[in-house]
N, C-alpha and C positions, 0 to 999 in steps of 0.2 A: 572347616574354612577352605583348606586346600582342595577338597572335593568340589566345593561350590565354585571356586575359581576355575578349576579344570573344566567343569561342565560348561560354564559361560564361555570360556575360551574356545572349547571345541564347538560350541554352538555358533561361534562367529561373532560374538558380541563383546568380548573382553569383559569389562565391568559395566557395559551398557546392554541391558536386556531390551527385547523388542516391545511392541505395544502390548497392552493387556490381551490375553488370549482371545476373549470373546470379541473384542472390537476388531482385532486384527483378522480373526477368522471371518467375521462378517464382511470386512473390507475385501478380503481375497475372494470370498464367495460371490460378492456382487460385481467384482471386476473393477471397482472404484478404488482409488488410492486412499490410504489412511491419512487423514488431514491432521494437522497439529503436531505437537511434540509427542514423541513416543515415550512410554514409561521407561524409567531408568532404575537400575539396582546398583547401589554402591555398597560394597561389602561392609565397611565400617565408617559410616558417614560422620564427619566432624561437625562441631559447632564452635566456631571461633568468634570471639567478640573483638571488634576493632579497638575498643578501649584498652584491652589487654596488650595491644601493640602500639600504644602511644597516641591514639586519636583523642583530641580534646573536645571536639563538638561544641566549641564556644562561639562559632561564627566569625572568628577573626584569625585564628591560627590556621594555616594551610595544613590540612590533614592528608594530603595526597600520598605521601610516603607511607604513613601508617595504614591507610586503606589498602594501598597496593600490596604492602607486605602481608597483610592478613589474607587477601585473596590469593596471592602467590603461595603462601604457606598451606592454605587449605587445599589448593589444587595439587601441589607436589606430594602431599601426604594422602592423596586418594580421593579427596573431594568431600563436599558437604555444604554446610551453610556458613556464610559470613554474616554475623549479626551486627546490625547498626542500631544501637539503642537511641532513645530520645536525645535530641541535641541538634545543633546546626553545624554541619560538617562542610566547611569551605574547602574546595578541592579543585585541582586541575584535573586533566583527563586521567581516568583510571581504566585499566584493561581487565575485563572478565577473562578468566581462564577456564579450561575444560573441567567439567564436573563440579562447578561452583555456582551456588545460588546466593545472591545478595538479598538478604532479608531486612527490609526497612521497618522497624517497629513503629508503633504509634508515637507520633511526635518527632520522629527522625526526619531530617531534611538534608538531602545532598544539595549543596549550593555550588554552582559553577564559579570558578575563578574568573575575574574580568580580564586577566592577562593572557593574550594569545600565545605567549611563550610557554604557557603551561599546557599546551595542547600539541602533541607530536604531529608532524607532517608526514603524510603517506599518500598513496593513490586512493582516491575516493570518487564516487560517482556524483556528477553534477549535470543535471538536465540531459541525462542519457549518455554522457561521455565520461571516461576515466581521466581525471586531472589530478594535479597536486592539490592537497587541501589538508585542513586540520581535522584530526579525528574527532569523534563525538566525545561529549563529556564522559559518558560511560560507553566504552566500545569493546569489541572483541574481533579478533582476526583468526580465522581457521580454528575456531574452538568448537567443542561438542558438549552437549548437555550443560547448558548454561541457563541462568534465570535471574530475574529480579522479581521479588514479591513484596507486597505492601504489608501494612497500610500507610507507610510513610510517603514522603514527597521527594521529587527530583525537580530542582528549579535551575534553569539555565540563566546565565548572566545576560541582562538586556543589552550590554555593551557589545556583544559578540555577533549579533545577527547581521543580516544584509547579504547582498550579492557580491561576488568577486568584481573587482574593478581594475582599471589600469594601474592604479597606485598599489593595490594589494590583490594580485590575481589568484591568491589561494582561496579555495572554498572555505567558508566559515564553518565552525563546528556545529554539527547536529547535536541533539541532546542525548539520544541513545542510538548507537550505530553498530550492529553486528555485521561483519563482512565475511562471507564464505564460511558460515557456521551452520551446524545442524543440531536439531533437538533443543529448541529455545522455548522457554516459558516466561512470559511477562504477565503478572497477575496482581491486580488489586492495589495499585498505587496511583498517585496523583502526579501529574506533570504540569509545569508551567514554563513557557519560554516566549521569546519575542523575535520575530523576523527570521526564523529558521525552523527547520523540521524538528519535530519532537521524537518520532521513532522512524528510523530509516534502515530498512532491511535490504541488504544487497547480497545476491548470490547465496541466499540461505534456503534451507529445506527443513521441513517439519517444524513449524512454528505455531505456538499457541499464544494469542494475545487476548486476555479476557479481563473484564471488570476494571479497565483503566478509566480514569477521569483525566482527560487531556484538555488543556487550555493553552492556546497560543493566539497572539494578536499580530496584526500588521502583515505586510507582504511576505511571501515564502514561509508562512507559518503552518505548513502542512502538519496534520496530526500523525498519520501513519502512511509512510511510503513503502510500497512493496515493489522492489526493483530487481527484476530477474530472479524471482524466488518461486519455490514450489511447495505445495502441501501446507497451506497457511490457513489457520482458523482464527478469525477475529470475532469475539463473542462478548456481548454485554457491555460494550464500551460507550461512554458518554463523551462525545468529542465536539468541542466548540473552537473554531480556528479562524485565522485570517484567510489563508489559502485553503486548498482542498482538505476536507476532513480525512479522506482516504484517497490515495493516488496509486494506481497500478501502472508500472512502467517496465520497459525491457530494453532500453538502449536506443540510440539515435544514429541514423545515417549508416554508411558502410561499416563503420566500426561495430555498431550494434548488430548489423546484419551478418557480418563475418563471425562474430562471437556466438550469435544465435543462442543466447541464454534466455529461455522463455519464462515468462511468468505464467504459471498454470496451477490449477487446482486450488482456488482461493474461495473460502466460504466466509461471508460476512453476515452475521446474524444477531438479532436482539440488540441492536445498537440505536443510539439517538444521535442525530447530527445537526449542527448549526454552523453555517459558514458566513463570513461577512465580506469576502472579496471575490470568490469564484464559485466552485461547485461543491456539493457535499461529497459525492464520489466521482472522481475523475478516472477514466480509463484511457491512458495516453497522456500527452500526445507522443511520448517517446515509446514507440511500439516496434522498433526494428528487429527485436529478438522474438516477437510474437507474444500474444496474450490469448489464453484459452481456458475454458472450464472455470468460469467464475459464477458463483451463486450468491445473490444478495436476497435475504429473506427476513421477514418479521422485523423490519426497521422503521423508525420514525425520522422524517426529515422536517425540521422545524424552521429552518432559515437558510437561504442561499442568495447571493447576489445574482447568480445566473440560474442554473438548473440543479435539480436534485441529483440527476445522473447525467454525466456528460462523457460521451464516448468520442474520442478525438484522435485523428492522425492526419497525415498529409501525403501527397504525392512526393516520392523520394524517401519514404520510410521503408517500403517493402514489407515483407513478412505477412502477418495475419492477425486478425482479431476474430475469435470464433467461440461459439457456445457460451454466450453471455445470458444469464437468466436472472430475472428479478421477480419476486413473488411476495405478496402480502405486505405491501408498503403503505404507509400513511404519509402524505406529502402536503405541507402547508408553508406559508411564509416565503414563497419563492419569488425572486425578482424577475427571473426569466421564464421558468416553467418546470414541468416534470422531467422531460427527457429531451436531450439533443444529441444527435450524432453527426459530427462533421468529420468525415473520413478522408477528405481530399485537400483541405487547406488550413488546418489548425496547427499552431505551434511554430517554433523557429525552424527554418530550413537549415539542414546541416551543411557544413562546409563541403562535405563529400557525400551527397545524397546517392541513393540507389537509383540507377538510371533505367529508362525504358518502362514498359508495362510491368516489369518485375518490381519496379519501385512503387507501383500503386498497390496499397494494402489489399489483401484478400479478406473479405468479411462475410461471415455466414452465421446463421442460427442465433439471432437475437430474439429473446422471448420475455414478455412482460405480462404478468397475470395478477389479478386480484389487487388492483391498485386503487386506493381512495385518495382523491385530490380535493383540496379546499382552496378555492379562489386562486388558482394558478393562472398567470397571464397567458400561458400557452401550454397546451397539453403535450404536443410532440413536434419538434422541428427536426425532421429527417431529410433535409434537402441537400446535405453535403456529401453525396455519394457519387463517385466518379462513374461515368457511363461505360468506360472500358471494363470495369469490374463491379457490376451491381451487387448490392447486398443480397445474398442468397439465403432466404429463410428469415422471415420476420413475423412473429406472433404477437398479437395484442388482444387480450381477452379479459373481460370482466373489469372494466374501468368505470368507476363511479365518482360522483362529486360535481364540482363546479370549476369552470375555466372560462377565460375571456376569449380564447381562440382555440380552434380544434387541432387537427392533425395534418401535417404536410409531409408527404413522402415523395422521394425522387429516386429513380433508378433502383428499384427493388423487384426481385422475383421471388415467387413462392411465398407471398404474403398471406397471412390469415388473420383477418380482423373481425372480431365478434364481441357482442355484448358491451358496446360502448354506451354507457348510460350516464352521460354528463349533461349538465344544463348550464345556462348563463352565457354561452358563447354567441358571438355574432359571426355572420357569414356561414359558409359551409363547414360542416363538421369534418369532412374528409376531403383533402385536396391532394392530387397526385399528378405526377408526370412519369411516364415509362415505368409503371408499377403493374405487376401481374400477380394474380392469386385469387383468394376467396374473400368475400365480404367487402368488395370494392364498389358495389352498385351505388349509383347516385353520386359518386365522387366528382368534385369540380376539377377542371383541368388547370394545372399550373403551367406557366410558360417554361420553355426549355431554359434551364439555368446554364451559366457559363462554368466550365470546369478547367482547371489548369492542365497544361500540356505535360506529358511525361518528361522527365529530366533527360536531356541529351547525354549520350555516353561520353565518358572521358577516359583518362588513362586508367589501366587496370589498377585496382586498389590492393595494397598490402598493409596489414597491421603494422604500425610503427609507433 
């Protein structure tokens, strides 16, 4: 035992080992980052049952203290699993600690308390800004090697959703919210919430989210929000939400631009999406820390009020959106269409936006291949690109199916459009203004669109 501890310590991992050798070696050889949580070795993993610490699971008694004590005890003794057996566990917010996995057995339900006083107040992200707000029902701050595993359920209280208001300016509780954490695994459980986000990752790295069944309704009911995070794998999830099924963000205005915490290296794969208010996958509009290296593949989009994919930002955000790739997608049931990018006028303007041309987001390398669409109202609306900073690199290849309207592109260079084999549309298939590249022959000319002016310079900004 001592020899093992000494080896791990000298290797620089303490009780946390690196990724499996083959996966990590392949990652290093390819030059690509290792996505998802890294494998962890705990010398003597514990299994502690919340019932042994006084949890009732009767749906009426608040089990907050018992659940928290079990988690704390497991962490301080070196880590392992906290077992939640069948039952309904009414609880206020509970904090995950380092080296602890919360395992929800079949028939186990974590039920959120309806009382806001049961949720601590701290700094949380809301629409790209750090503000005072209530923690998530299950939250973690600056923890490492944490997890939640099913097959049980986590159900938020419907009384707690909604937006901050003048009467209550505190942000409402998310359902699951790790902040500044590393090596996270969420696997195989069911969530249900109303009017607020289900999973909100902020400043996290090496995250695996797989086989979740997420259900939320009403406004602000995002499924998974990836907020200034790196090395994230989302695999095999079934998400039906009010707002975006998945949203990628990185901060808003000068605060986000100064902090420059980028969302990068995100892989979304083998998922099914249905949205009733906005888009299935939204990238932005809070992009002031930058977003890059996003891959979406082998996914089904079955319903959205607007678009399956919506890439959005605005003048005053600054930073960049680059290397966005989508491949092998099936899209149907869309109210708006397959893809929209509005990079100059989407989302709330910040109180202190990024001024000048520096505040116009830099965008490049958007690639969409092997897409099958069924009766989408519009294939692509790409008209929201600012002329001062055209989209540099746009690939569209092997698109099949049916649509009512074709493709509109504005202010794009290095476009590559090929094998667009759709039917059912009226008008011209391809419509462009100030677009250069390959595969543009026969395109109809669009009128010059209006674009917002850059934000005038103000007083020098300091974080405060």
